[in-house]
N, C-alpha and C positions, 0 to 999 in steps of 0.2 A: 830275203832272197825270193825272187820270182822264178817259179818253175813252169815252163811252158808245156802244154799238153803234148805237142808234137814239135819235132825239130823242123827247121826250114826257114825260108826267106820271108814267110808271112809274119815272122816275129821281128823283122828288121827295124821297123819304126820304133817299136816299144823298147827293143834292146838299145838302140842308139840314144833314145831319150833318157833311159835309166843311166846309161854310161856317161852321157854328157852331164847330167845333173850331179852325179857322184864326182866326176872330174872337177867341175866348177866349184862344188862345195868344198872339196879337199885341196884345191889348188894344184891338181895333177894334170899332166899331159895325157893324150890318148894315142894308143896304137890301134890301127884299124887294118885288119886283113882285107885286102881287096885286090883282085887281079885286073879288073877292067876299070876300076875307079867308081863304079856305080854306087857302092855302099858309102864311100867317102863323100860323094856328091849328095847323097841323102843326108848324111850327117851335117854337111855344110848348110843345107836347107833348114834342118832342125835348129842349128845354131842361130841362124838368121831369125827364125820364127820366135825362138825363146830369148833372143837378145843376149846369148851367152857366147863367150869366146874362150877357147882353150887351145894350146898347141896340139897339132895333129900330125902324126906320122903315119903314112900309108905304107904297109909292108906287102909287097907283091911277090908272086912267084918269079923264078928266074926265067929269062928268055929261053925259048926252046923247050919249055916244060911239056906242052901238049904235043908238039912235033918239032923236029929240027927246023930252025929258021923262023919260028913263030914268036910273036910277042902279043900278050893279051891286052896290054895297055896301049891305046893309040897315042900318037904324038899330040893330037889335038887335046885329048883328055889330060895327058900329062902336063901340057903347057897351061891349061885352064886351072888345074889343081895347084900347080906351083905358083901361079899368079894369085891364087886365093890364100897362099901362105902354107900350103901343105908340103911337108918334106916327104919325099918318096924314096923308099928303099926297095931295090930289087935284088934278091939274093937267093942262093940255093937253100932249100928247106933244111933247117938245122937238125930236124929229127928224121932225116932220111938221107938226103944228099948223096954223097959218095957211097955210103953203106948200102943204099938201094941197088946200086950197080952190082955189088957183091951178092946180095940176096937173089937178084934176078939171074945172075950168071951161075951161081952155085947152089941155088934152091935151098938156102939155109935161113935161119933166123939169127939175127945179130943183136947185140945188147941195146943199141940205140932204138932199133925197131921195137924191142920189148918195152922200153920206156915209153915210146909213142903209143903203143897199144894199151899200156896201163893208164895213160892219161885219157885215152878214148873211153875208158870205163866210166868216166864222168860225163863226157860228151866229146864229139869231134871238135867242137869249138874250143874246149878246154885244152886239147892237144895243140891246136893252132895258136891259141893265146900264148901259151908257154913258148912255142916255136917262134912266133913273130917277136916276142920279147928278146929272145936270143939273137935273132937276125938283126933287129934294130940296135941291140947293144954292140954286136960285132961291127956294125957299120958306123958306130959313133953317133947314132941318132937319138939316143937317150942318155941321161946322166947316170953314171955308175952309182949304185946304191940307192937310187931314188925310185919309189913306187910309181907306177903308171896304171891307167885304166886300159885294159886290153879288150878288144872286141873282135869276135870271129864267128864263124857259123858252120853250118853243115851244107856243103856244096856251094850254094850262092846265098848272098844276103848274110844276115847276122842273127844268131840266136843265143849267143853266149857272151857275157861280159864279166870280167873279174878284175880285181885290183891285185897286182903282183909286183914284186921287185925282180926284174930279170937279171940273169947272169950271162956272162959270155958263154958261147957254145962250148969252149974248152973247159968250162967249170959249170955245166948246165945243172948239176945236182944241187947247186947253191941257189937256184931259182926258188923264190918263196911266193906261194899263193896266199894272199891275206884274206880276201873276201870274194865270194861269188855274189855278183849282183843279179844275174839271171842265167839260166841254162835250160835246155830241154830235158825232160825226164818223164813227165806224165804220171809220176807216182809221188805222193807225199805221205809220209807215215803219220 
């Protein structure tokens, strides 16, 4: 496992290369967290450079996430990615979604948020990898019971990649993390 000294987008190219090589070697598809498509476009360039091809599902935030009426993914980018064979899933965040409305309104902490914060103890990207696995599973974009390589990061870009078998959101505790390929941490024992 590669542990990056710092979290952030400067790890994107290495994270994507590690994830792609693992996916190709094991015959797995990839889930990539990306709101604007920038990280997925970087992956497609690396796939071209390395001559590797694996199925790619981009998982993006729901419309209106940043502000009502907004969409992070432009129509031009969406069309370009879909022409390249990328399946795109836009959905509510599985580890917050409706529960966030309750915590904001009533100033409490709720069970799904506790699970999300527990995953963040590993890294922000770990939480997002598990979350996009559930979002893709709920949307029918991945095969039930089949592992995938999931890629996510801290804010923008990618700094975490892992192999997991996602579960549906309604059964999220059945998600299984098999292998960390890389993550930020800055500390090795």
